[in-house]
C-alpha positions as CSV (number, residue, x, y, z in Angstrom):
1,X,-27.9,-20.6,2.9
2,X,-24.4,-22.1,2.2
3,X,-23.1,-23.2,-1.2
4,X,-23.2,-26.8,-0.2
5,X,-26.9,-26.5,0.8
6,X,-27.9,-25.5,-2.7
7,X,-25.7,-27.9,-4.7
8,X,-26.7,-30.8,-6.8
9,X,-23.9,-33.4,-7.5
10,X,-23.9,-35.0,-10.8
11,X,-22.0,-38.2,-10.0
12,X,-21.9,-40.7,-7.2
13,X,-18.9,-40.5,-4.9
14,X,-16.9,-43.7,-5.3
15,X,-14.3,-43.2,-2.7
16,X,-16.2,-42.1,0.3
17,X,-15.4,-38.7,2.0
18,X,-12.9,-36.5,0.3
19,X,-9.4,-36.9,1.7
20,X,-7.6,-33.5,1.8
21,X,-4.3,-33.2,0.2
22,X,-3.6,-36.6,-1.4
23,X,0.2,-36.6,-2.1
24,X,1.0,-36.5,-5.8
25,X,-2.5,-35.8,-7.0
26,X,-3.3,-32.8,-9.1
27,X,-6.9,-31.5,-8.9
28,X,-8.0,-29.5,-12.0
29,X,-11.0,-27.2,-11.1
30,X,-13.0,-26.0,-14.1
31,X,-15.7,-23.4,-13.2
32,X,-18.3,-23.2,-16.0
33,X,-19.8,-19.7,-15.5
34,X,-19.4,-17.7,-18.8
35,X,-17.9,-18.8,-22.1
36,X,-18.0,-22.5,-22.7
37,X,-16.0,-24.5,-25.3
38,X,-16.2,-28.3,-25.8
39,X,-15.6,-29.4,-22.2
40,X,-14.8,-32.9,-23.3
41,X,-12.1,-31.7,-25.7
42,X,-10.8,-29.5,-22.9
43,X,-10.5,-32.4,-20.5
44,X,-8.9,-34.6,-23.1
45,X,-6.3,-32.0,-24.1
46,X,-5.1,-31.0,-20.6
47,X,-5.6,-34.6,-19.3
48,X,-3.3,-35.9,-22.1
49,X,-0.7,-33.3,-21.2
50,X,-0.8,-34.4,-17.5
51,X,-0.6,-38.0,-18.5
52,X,2.4,-37.3,-20.7
53,X,4.1,-35.9,-17.6
54,X,3.1,-38.9,-15.6
55,X,1.0,-36.8,-13.2
56,X,-2.0,-38.4,-11.4
57,X,-4.9,-36.0,-11.7
58,X,-8.6,-35.5,-11.3
59,X,-11.0,-33.0,-13.0
60,X,-13.8,-31.2,-11.2
61,X,-16.4,-29.3,-13.3
62,X,-18.6,-26.9,-11.4
63,X,-21.6,-25.7,-13.4
64,X,-23.1,-22.4,-12.3
65,X,-26.9,-21.9,-12.4
66,X,-28.2,-22.0,-16.0
67,X,-25.5,-24.3,-17.2
68,X,-26.2,-28.1,-17.8
69,X,-23.5,-30.7,-18.0
70,X,-23.2,-32.1,-21.6
71,X,-24.3,-35.7,-21.9
72,X,-20.9,-36.9,-23.2
73,X,-19.2,-35.5,-20.1
74,X,-21.8,-37.0,-17.8
75,X,-21.2,-40.4,-19.5
76,X,-17.5,-40.0,-19.0
77,X,-17.9,-39.2,-15.3
78,X,-19.7,-42.5,-14.8
79,X,-16.9,-44.3,-16.6
80,X,-14.0,-42.4,-15.1
81,X,-14.1,-41.8,-11.3
82,X,-11.4,-39.0,-11.7
83,X,-14.1,-36.8,-13.4
84,X,-16.6,-35.3,-11.1
85,X,-19.4,-32.9,-12.0
86,X,-21.2,-30.4,-9.7
87,X,-24.2,-28.2,-10.6
88,X,-25.3,-25.2,-8.6
89,X,-29.0,-24.8,-8.0
90,X,-28.8,-21.2,-8.9
91,X,-26.3,-18.6,-10.1
92,X,-23.5,-18.1,-7.6
93,X,-20.6,-16.9,-9.7
94,X,-17.0,-18.0,-10.4
95,X,-15.7,-17.3,-6.9
96,X,-18.2,-19.7,-5.4
97,X,-17.4,-22.3,-8.0
98,X,-13.7,-22.1,-7.3
99,X,-14.3,-22.3,-3.5
100,X,-16.4,-25.4,-4.0
101,X,-13.8,-27.0,-6.3
102,X,-11.1,-26.3,-3.7
103,X,-13.2,-27.8,-0.9
104,X,-14.2,-31.0,-2.8
105,X,-10.8,-31.6,-4.5
106,X,-8.4,-34.1,-3.1
107,X,-5.0,-33.1,-4.6
108,X,-2.1,-31.4,-3.0
109,X,-1.8,-29.2,-6.1
110,X,-4.8,-27.3,-7.5
111,X,-5.0,-26.2,-11.1
112,X,-7.8,-23.8,-12.2
113,X,-8.9,-23.7,-15.8
114,X,-11.6,-21.6,-17.5
115,X,-14.3,-23.5,-19.3
116,X,-12.7,-22.6,-22.7
117,X,-9.3,-22.9,-24.3
118,X,-7.5,-19.8,-23.0
119,X,-3.9,-21.2,-23.3
120,X,-2.5,-24.2,-25.1
121,X,-2.3,-27.4,-23.1
122,X,1.5,-27.8,-23.5
123,X,1.8,-24.7,-21.3
124,X,0.8,-26.7,-18.3
125,X,4.3,-28.1,-18.0
126,X,6.2,-24.8,-17.3
127,X,3.5,-23.9,-14.8
128,X,4.0,-27.1,-12.8
129,X,7.8,-26.8,-13.1
130,X,7.7,-23.3,-11.6
131,X,5.6,-24.7,-8.7
132,X,8.1,-27.5,-8.2
133,X,11.0,-24.9,-8.2
134,X,9.6,-23.3,-5.1
135,X,6.7,-21.0,-6.0
136,X,3.4,-21.2,-4.1
137,X,1.2,-19.8,-6.8
138,X,1.9,-19.7,-10.5
139,X,-0.3,-17.8,-12.9
140,X,-0.2,-18.1,-16.7
141,X,0.6,-15.0,-18.8
142,X,-0.7,-15.4,-22.3
143,X,2.3,-14.6,-24.4
144,X,2.5,-14.0,-27.3
145,X,-1.0,-12.5,-27.4
146,X,-2.8,-13.5,-30.6
147,X,-6.1,-11.8,-29.8
148,X,-7.4,-8.4,-31.1
149,X,-5.8,-5.0,-30.3
150,X,-8.9,-4.1,-28.3
151,X,-8.5,-7.0,-25.9
152,X,-4.9,-6.1,-25.4
153,X,-5.8,-2.5,-24.8
154,X,-8.4,-3.4,-22.2
155,X,-5.9,-5.7,-20.5
156,X,-3.2,-2.9,-20.3
157,X,-5.7,-0.5,-18.9
158,X,-6.8,-2.9,-16.2
159,X,-3.3,-3.8,-15.2
160,X,-2.3,-0.2,-15.1
161,X,-5.0,0.6,-12.6
162,X,-4.1,-2.5,-10.6
163,X,-0.4,-1.8,-10.7
164,X,-0.9,1.1,-8.3
165,X,-2.6,-1.2,-5.8
166,X,-0.6,-4.5,-5.9
167,X,2.9,-4.9,-4.6
168,X,4.2,-5.9,-8.0
169,X,3.1,-5.4,-11.6
170,X,1.4,-8.3,-13.2
171,X,1.0,-8.8,-16.9
172,X,-2.1,-11.1,-17.0
173,X,-3.5,-11.4,-13.6
174,X,-7.0,-12.0,-14.9
175,X,-5.9,-15.2,-16.7
176,X,-7.9,-18.1,-15.4
177,X,-5.1,-20.7,-15.7
178,X,-3.4,-20.9,-12.3
179,X,-1.5,-23.5,-10.4
180,X,-1.2,-23.3,-6.6
181,X,-0.5,-25.4,-3.6
182,X,-3.5,-26.7,-1.6
183,X,-2.3,-25.0,1.6
184,X,-2.4,-21.7,-0.3
185,X,-5.7,-22.2,-2.0
186,X,-7.5,-23.0,1.3
187,X,-6.3,-19.9,3.0
188,X,-7.2,-17.3,0.3
189,X,-10.1,-15.0,1.4
190,X,-12.3,-15.6,-1.7
191,X,-15.7,-14.0,-1.9
192,X,-17.6,-11.7,-4.3
193,X,-15.6,-11.3,-7.5
194,X,-12.1,-11.6,-5.9
195,X,-11.2,-14.6,-8.1
196,X,-9.6,-12.2,-10.5
197,X,-7.1,-11.1,-7.9
198,X,-6.0,-14.6,-6.6
199,X,-2.3,-13.9,-7.4
200,X,-2.4,-10.5,-5.7
201,X,-4.2,-12.0,-2.7
202,X,-1.6,-14.7,-2.4
203,X,1.2,-12.1,-2.7
204,X,-0.5,-10.0,0.0
205,X,-0.5,-13.1,2.3
206,X,3.3,-13.5,1.8
207,X,3.3,-16.4,-0.6
208,X,5.7,-16.7,-3.5
209,X,3.9,-15.8,-6.7
210,X,5.3,-16.4,-10.2
211,X,4.1,-15.4,-13.6
212,X,5.0,-17.7,-16.5
213,X,4.5,-17.0,-20.2
214,X,2.3,-19.5,-21.8
215,X,1.2,-19.6,-25.5
216,X,-2.3,-18.3,-26.0
217,X,-4.8,-20.6,-27.7
218,X,-6.2,-19.4,-31.0
219,X,-9.8,-20.0,-29.7
220,X,-9.2,-17.1,-27.3
221,X,-8.5,-14.6,-30.1
222,X,-12.1,-13.3,-30.5
223,X,-12.7,-9.6,-29.8
224,X,-14.5,-9.1,-26.5
225,X,-16.6,-5.9,-25.8
226,X,-18.7,-5.7,-22.7
227,X,-21.5,-3.5,-21.6
228,X,-21.0,-0.4,-19.4
229,X,-22.1,-2.2,-16.3
230,X,-19.3,-4.8,-16.6
231,X,-16.6,-2.1,-16.8
232,X,-18.2,-0.3,-13.9
233,X,-18.2,-3.5,-11.8
234,X,-14.5,-4.2,-12.7
235,X,-13.6,-0.6,-11.6
236,X,-15.5,-1.2,-8.3
237,X,-13.7,-4.5,-7.9
238,X,-10.3,-2.7,-8.2
239,X,-11.5,-0.2,-5.6
240,X,-12.6,-2.9,-3.3
241,X,-9.3,-4.8,-3.6
242,X,-7.5,-1.5,-2.9
243,X,-9.4,-1.0,0.3
244,X,-8.8,-4.6,1.4
245,X,-5.1,-4.6,0.5
246,X,-4.3,-1.3,2.2
247,X,-6.8,-0.7,5.1
248,X,-8.1,-4.1,6.3
249,X,-6.1,-3.9,9.5
250,X,-6.3,-0.1,9.8
251,X,-9.8,1.1,8.7
252,X,-9.4,4.4,10.7
253,X,-6.6,5.5,8.4
254,X,-8.9,5.4,5.3
255,X,-12.2,6.7,6.9
256,X,-10.2,9.1,9.1
257,X,-8.4,10.6,6.2
258,X,-11.6,11.1,4.2
259,X,-13.4,12.4,7.2
260,X,-10.6,14.8,8.0
261,X,-10.8,16.3,4.5
262,X,-14.5,16.8,4.7
263,X,-14.3,18.2,8.3
264,X,-11.4,20.5,7.4
265,X,-13.3,21.9,4.4
266,X,-16.4,22.4,6.5
267,X,-14.5,24.1,9.3
268,X,-12.7,26.4,6.8
269,X,-16.0,27.3,5.1
270,X,-17.6,27.9,8.6
271,X,-14.7,30.1,9.6
272,X,-15.0,32.3,6.5
273,X,-18.7,32.6,7.2
274,X,-18.0,33.5,10.8
275,X,-15.6,36.3,9.7
276,X,-18.3,37.7,7.4
277,X,-20.9,37.6,10.1
278,X,-18.7,39.4,12.5
279,X,-18.1,42.0,9.8
280,X,-21.9,42.6,9.7
281,X,-22.9,40.5,6.7
282,X,-25.9,38.2,7.0
283,X,-25.3,34.5,6.5
284,X,-28.6,33.0,7.5
285,X,-29.8,32.5,3.9
286,X,-26.5,31.6,2.4
287,X,-26.3,28.2,0.7
288,X,-22.6,28.1,1.8
289,X,-23.7,27.8,5.4
290,X,-25.6,24.6,4.6
291,X,-22.6,23.3,2.7
292,X,-20.4,23.9,5.7
293,X,-22.7,22.1,8.0
294,X,-23.0,19.2,5.6
295,X,-19.2,18.9,5.3
296,X,-18.8,18.9,9.0
297,X,-21.5,16.2,9.5
298,X,-19.9,14.0,6.8
299,X,-16.5,14.4,8.4
300,X,-17.8,13.3,11.7
301,X,-19.6,10.4,10.2
302,X,-16.6,9.1,8.3
303,X,-14.4,9.3,11.3
304,X,-17.1,7.5,13.3
305,X,-17.1,4.7,10.7
306,X,-13.4,4.4,11.0
307,X,-13.6,4.1,14.8
308,X,-16.3,1.4,14.5
309,X,-14.0,-0.4,12.1
310,X,-11.1,-0.2,14.5
311,X,-13.3,-1.6,17.3
312,X,-14.3,-4.6,15.1
313,X,-10.6,-5.2,14.1
314,X,-9.6,-5.0,17.8
315,X,-12.3,-7.5,18.9
316,X,-11.4,-9.9,16.1
317,X,-7.6,-9.6,16.6
318,X,-7.2,-12.4,19.2
319,X,-8.8,-14.9,16.7
320,X,-7.1,-13.7,13.5
321,X,-3.5,-14.3,12.5
322,X,-2.3,-11.3,10.5
323,X,1.1,-12.8,9.5
324,X,2.5,-15.9,7.9
325,X,5.8,-17.6,8.8
326,X,7.7,-18.9,5.8
327,X,10.3,-20.9,7.6
328,X,11.8,-21.3,11.1
329,X,15.5,-22.0,11.6
């Protein structure tokens, strides 16, 4: 079942079908999935900043399952056609909300905002200026940080792990305030929980990514401590991104390397047992024999998975463009 098939729209479309990429229009996508502040105050603050700059804009609020649009925001959406609300029929997550917002938006520039005050509204100007200067994706870096030392420690640990995977070192890649061109947003392979890696995904596709310091909002200063399951999922997300970034086009290199290690250890163990058997020592009841067979089997299986992955990539290669041309002279 697709996202659109389980979506309830909270407003009536006034302009007919969405027109992709209206020139000069900025679409602000707000996924409501976790922490929620006063959404009406959020819209007024960032809308006022965009009005001050003379930017035409629209706001799209996507409510995940379990979240209900506040009555004041619903009333505003009926009065102001630039405010649109969408509600999922069940929990889909932030990535699905961002994908829906990108699909239903009409602007040539897309801004993503969390449903709470993460940065000050006046920081929107430098982000848009960086995009105008030639960047394809601009991500806010909360600076100076005003939150607790534990939040900063967690952020440093996350970026240190991610720094060995991405092509460049980010300082606040998980910040939900981003500005990107529509042509970039529509091509990003977003699924699962990859929304945290949008700048790294864009960089991997060859886009120009900039990180701009933006003052952190005081409302974002509370200490955040998560359960063990959340930290484990974040670690798995980093591992998944590592695999996608390094071995999407060459799966045999990953599975073949792991398989070769297992197969080599199994072969070495088997050779030692063979020498002992030739020397007259019995090996039938040795647990080491079972370990050698297990390692050999695992090695063959991993290499087989790599070969299957190579076959899939080969069959898809005529229909997939694995490069992006920046300019032609």
